[in-house]
C-alpha positions in Angstrom: 12.6 30.3 -1.1 14.3 29.8 -4.0 18.1 28.7 -4.2 20.8 29.4 -7.0 23.8 27.0 -7.4 26.7 27.2 -10.0 27.4 23.5 -12.6 29.0 23.8 -15.6 28.9 27.6 -15.4 25.3 27.4 -15.6 23.1 28.9 -13.2 20.4 26.5 -11.7 17.5 27.8 -9.7 15.9 25.7 -7.5 11.7 26.6 -6.3 8.5 25.8 -6.0 7.0 26.3 -9.4 4.6 28.4 -10.4 0.7 27.8 -12.1 2.4 28.7 -15.4 4.9 26.5 -14.8 2.9 22.8 -14.8 2.8 22.5 -18.2 6.4 21.8 -18.0 6.0 19.9 -15.1 3.7 17.7 -17.2 6.0 18.0 -20.1 9.0 16.9 -18.2 7.0 13.8 -16.5 5.6 12.6 -19.4 9.1 12.2 -21.1 10.1 10.8 -18.6 7.7 8.4 -17.6 6.1 7.4 -21.1 5.4 4.0 -20.8 2.7 5.1 -18.8 0.7 7.2 -21.0 -0.9 3.5 -22.6 -2.6 3.4 -19.6 -3.0 6.6 -17.5 -4.3 8.8 -19.8 -4.4 12.7 -17.4 -2.7 10.8 -15.2 -0.2 13.8 -14.0 -2.6 16.2 -15.5 -4.6 15.1 -11.8 -1.8 15.8 -9.5 -2.8 19.8 -9.5 -6.3 18.6 -9.6 -8.3 19.7 -6.8 -10.3 17.0 -6.5 -8.3 14.7 -7.1 -5.7 16.1 -4.7 -8.2 18.2 -2.6 -4.8 19.2 0.1 -2.8 20.1 -2.4 -0.7 23.5 -2.2 0.8 26.0 -4.8 4.2 25.1 -3.7 4.3 21.7 -3.0 6.3 20.8 -6.7 9.6 21.6 -6.1 11.9 22.2 -9.7 15.2 22.8 -10.9 15.7 25.4 -13.7 18.3 26.0 -15.8 17.6 29.0 -18.2 13.8 28.7 -17.6 13.2 25.6 -18.0 12.3 22.9 -16.1 15.2 20.5 -16.0 14.7 18.2 -12.7 11.2 17.5 -9.9 10.0 16.8 -6.9 6.1 16.6 -5.9 4.9 15.9 -2.5 1.0 14.5 -2.3 -0.8 14.8 0.8 -2.5 12.0 2.4 -4.2 11.9 6.0 -3.8 8.5 7.8 -5.3 8.1 10.9 -3.7 5.5 13.2 -6.4 3.2 15.1 -4.9 3.4 19.0 -4.9 7.0 19.0 -7.9 7.9 16.3 -5.8 10.8 15.7 -4.9 12.1 11.6 -1.5 12.8 10.5 -0.2 14.1 7.3 1.8 11.6 4.9 3.9 13.0 2.2 4.0 10.9 -0.8 7.0 11.9 -2.7 6.7 11.1 -6.4 6.8 12.2 -9.5 11.0 12.7 -9.2 12.1 13.0 -12.9 15.1 14.4 -14.4 16.1 15.3 -18.0 18.3 13.2 -19.3 20.6 15.2 -20.1 21.3 17.0 -16.8 20.9 13.9 -14.8 24.0 12.6 -12.3 24.1 16.0 -11.5 22.9 15.8 -7.8 19.5 18.4 -9.5 16.7 16.0 -7.7 18.6 15.0 -4.7 18.8 18.6 -3.6 15.1 19.0 -4.4 14.5 15.9 -2.3 16.5 18.0 0.9 14.0 21.0 -0.2 11.3 18.6 0.4 12.7 17.6 3.9 12.9 20.8 4.6 10.0 22.2 3.9 8.5 19.4 5.9 10.9 19.3 9.1 9.7 23.8 9.3 6.3 23.9 8.1 5.0 21.8 11.3 2.5 20.0 9.3 4.1 16.4 7.9 4.4 13.5 10.6 5.9 11.5 8.2 7.5 11.2 4.8 6.3 7.5 2.2 7.7 7.1 -1.2 8.3 3.9 -3.8 11.6 3.6 -5.2 13.5 1.4 -7.9 16.9 2.7 -6.8 16.6 3.1 -2.9 20.3 4.2 -2.5 18.9 7.5 -3.8 16.6 8.1 -1.2 18.3 6.3 1.6 21.4 9.3 2.0 18.8 11.5 2.8 16.8 9.1 6.1 13.9 6.6 4.3 14.3 3.4 5.3 13.4 0.5 3.0 10.1 -1.3 5.0 9.8 -4.7 2.7 6.0 -5.6 2.4 4.1 -8.3 0.9 2.4 -7.2 -2.1 1.2 -10.1 -3.9 -0.5 -13.2 -1.6 -1.2 -16.4 -4.1 -3.1 -19.1 -2.9 -3.3 -22.9 -4.2 -7.2 -22.6 -3.6 -8.3 -26.1 -2.0 -12.1 -25.4 -1.9 -13.2 -24.0 -5.5 -16.4 -24.4 -6.6 -19.0 -22.5 -8.8 -20.4 -19.2 -7.4 -23.8 -18.9 -5.7 -26.9 -17.4 -8.0 -27.7 -14.8 -5.4 -24.8 -12.9 -5.3 -24.3 -10.0 -7.4 -21.4 -8.8 -9.2 -21.4 -5.7 -10.8 -19.0 -3.5 -12.5 -17.1 -1.3 -9.7 -17.5 1.3 -11.9 -21.1 1.6 -12.0 -21.6 0.5 -8.7 -19.0 3.6 -7.8 -21.3 5.9 -9.5 -24.5 4.6 -8.1 -23.7 3.7 -4.2 -19.9 5.2 -4.3 -20.9 6.8 -0.7 -21.7 3.6 1.1 -18.4 2.3 -0.8 -16.5 5.2 0.9 -18.3 4.2 4.7 -17.3 0.7 4.4 -13.9 1.0 3.7 -13.6 4.5 6.2 -15.6 2.5 8.9 -13.5 -0.9 8.6 -9.9 0.5 8.4 -6.6 -1.5 8.7 -4.0 -0.6 11.9 -2.9 2.1 10.5 -6.0 3.6 7.8 -4.9 5.8 4.8 -7.8 8.8 4.0 -9.6 8.5 1.1 -12.2 11.2 1.9 -14.0 13.6 0.6 -15.7 11.6 -1.4 -15.4 13.2 -4.8 -11.7 11.5 -4.1 -12.6 8.6 -3.6 -14.8 8.8 -6.5 -12.4 10.0 -9.0 -9.5 7.4 -7.9 -11.5 4.6 -7.2 -13.1 4.7 -10.4 -10.6 5.2 -12.3 -8.4 2.4 -11.7 -11.6 0.0 -11.4 -12.9 1.3 -14.7 -9.0 0.6 -16.4 -9.1 -2.9 -14.4 -12.4 -3.7 -15.7 -12.6 -4.6 -12.4 -16.0 -6.1 -10.5 -17.1 -6.1 -7.0 -19.5 -7.2 -4.9 -20.7 -5.8 -1.7 -22.3 -7.4 1.4 -24.8 -5.6 3.6 -26.4 -5.2 6.9 -24.4 -6.7 10.0 -22.1 -8.5 7.6 -21.5 -4.9 5.7 -18.5 -5.0 3.6 -17.2 -5.4 -0.2 -14.5 -7.4 -2.2 -12.7 -6.3 -5.7 -11.5 -8.3 -8.6 -8.8 -6.6 -10.8 -9.4 -7.8 -14.6 -11.4 -10.6 -13.9 -12.1 -11.9 -18.0 -7.7 -12.2 -18.1 -6.8 -15.4 -16.6 -3.3 -14.1 -16.3 -3.9 -10.8 -14.6 -7.1 -11.8 -12.4 -6.9 -10.8 -8.8 -8.1 -9.5 -5.4 -7.1 -6.5 -5.5 -9.3 -4.7 -2.5 -11.4 -5.6 0.2 -12.9 -4.4 3.6 -14.3 -6.5 6.5 -16.2 -6.2 9.5 -14.6 -9.4 11.3 -12.5 -12.4 9.9 -15.9 -14.6 9.5 -17.2 -12.2 6.9 -13.5 -11.8 5.6 -13.6 -15.3 4.9 -17.0 -15.0 3.3 -15.5 -12.0 0.8 -12.2 -14.5 0.2 -14.6 -17.6 -0.8 -16.9 -15.4 -3.2 -13.9 -14.5 -5.4 -12.3 -17.7 -4.9 -15.5 -18.7 -6.3 -16.3 -16.4 -9.5 -12.6 -16.2 -10.5 -12.8 -20.2 -10.8 -16.3 -19.6 -12.6 -14.7 -17.4 -15.0 -11.7 -19.8 -15.6 -12.3 -22.8 -15.0 -8.9 -23.9 -15.2 -7.5 -22.4 -12.7 -6.5 -23.1 -9.2 -4.7 -20.0 -8.3 -6.0 -16.9 -6.8 -4.0 -13.9 -6.2 -4.7 -11.3 -3.5 -3.0 -7.5 -3.1 -1.7 -7.6 0.1 -2.4 -9.7 2.8 -6.2 -10.1 4.6 -6.9 -7.3 6.6 -8.4 -10.4 9.8 -7.0 -13.7 8.8 -3.1 -14.2 9.9 -1.4 -15.8 7.0 -1.0 -19.1 8.6 -4.4 -19.3 9.3 -5.6 -17.9 6.1 -3.6 -21.4 4.5 -5.0 -23.6 7.1 -8.3 -22.3 5.3 -7.9 -22.4 2.1 -4.9 -23.6 0.6 -1.3 -23.7 0.4 0.5 -19.5 0.6 2.6 -17.7 -1.3 3.8 -14.1 -0.5 6.0 -11.9 -3.5 7.7 -9.0 -1.2 7.6 -5.3 -2.4 10.8 -4.0 -1.1 10.5 -0.1 -3.0 8.2 1.0 -0.2 10.6 3.2 1.8 9.5 5.6 5.4 10.8 7.9 7.2 9.9 9.7 9.7 9.8 13.8 10.3 7.8 14.2 14.1 6.0 11.2 14.7 6.6 9.7 18.2 9.5 6.9 17.9 7.8 3.9 18.9 4.3 5.3 17.0 7.3 5.6 13.7 8.1 1.6 15.0 5.3 0.8 14.7 4.3 2.0 11.8 6.8 0.4 10.1 6.1 -2.9 11.4 2.5 -2.8 10.3 3.8 -2.3 7.1 6.6 -5.3 7.3 4.1 -7.4 8.0 1.4 -6.0 5.6 -1.4 -4.9 8.2 -1.0 -1.6 6.5 -0.9 -0.9 2.7 -0.9 1.4 -0.1 -3.7 0.4 -2.2 -3.1 1.7 -5.8 -6.0 4.6 -5.6 -4.8 5.4 -2.5 -1.6 7.4 -3.6 -3.3 7.5 -7.5 
């Protein structure tokens, strides 16, 4: 339902966006976050795509209008996550693209839209929690979001780097996705972390994983049989940007094997390197175990993640916060596109 307030003798109308206003929303986002244009062509358009956002509903983008002009937006992206301990699906609202036209900022428009979003979540009975990434946490903390700093980049001064084995196959991740994408989705889904965010249906996995993997020139190694798992290296030919960006393993031994294969491949391509970077903490290894096995570990924190409970049991929500704090639950790039 739309609401109206007066501000500087002008009428501001708050309401969900209809399809004919999508282009205004896109124009606003690109003007606000234009730095993304160089690497994310079509990025915001995908927010309304049935393939990339299969659960998107018509009123999931909220806007503030001044004399028919869209001046502020808040976008809700719907993600399903599954708790390992109860195997039930829960709906998470990822708040994104909070943007306001420059001359309309600091008037409370986006905060009003955030309150509308919370009202939608709390009264609709669908959403269980909400998550966002914030560069200005105080803008959201007054509305109940909590900062949950989590390990973002784990760097290992690898002590046992050696040339990769000749019988290990590394393929471009984009090619692997198109030829064996369903297998990758199955491995991702069947080898979950403590709180697994769902990439289903396959079209969503294919669309977003393929987008990021192609952009990052990523390569992938897949293990079959009982060792079934995969590991992805981002920017393999760029010594300053190369990193292990994603992996899935059924147990600690397979995780070690995948890590060693990735470290060896990085060293093969960059013989002078001694540092191997991982996006996130191991799936099965503890950081102490990783350090004892591989080498000195350094951890960089991400202070931008914020969570807010909607209707999860308090104990469950506290467990989830702990999982984020420790890095056992993370958002991969192509989970939140």
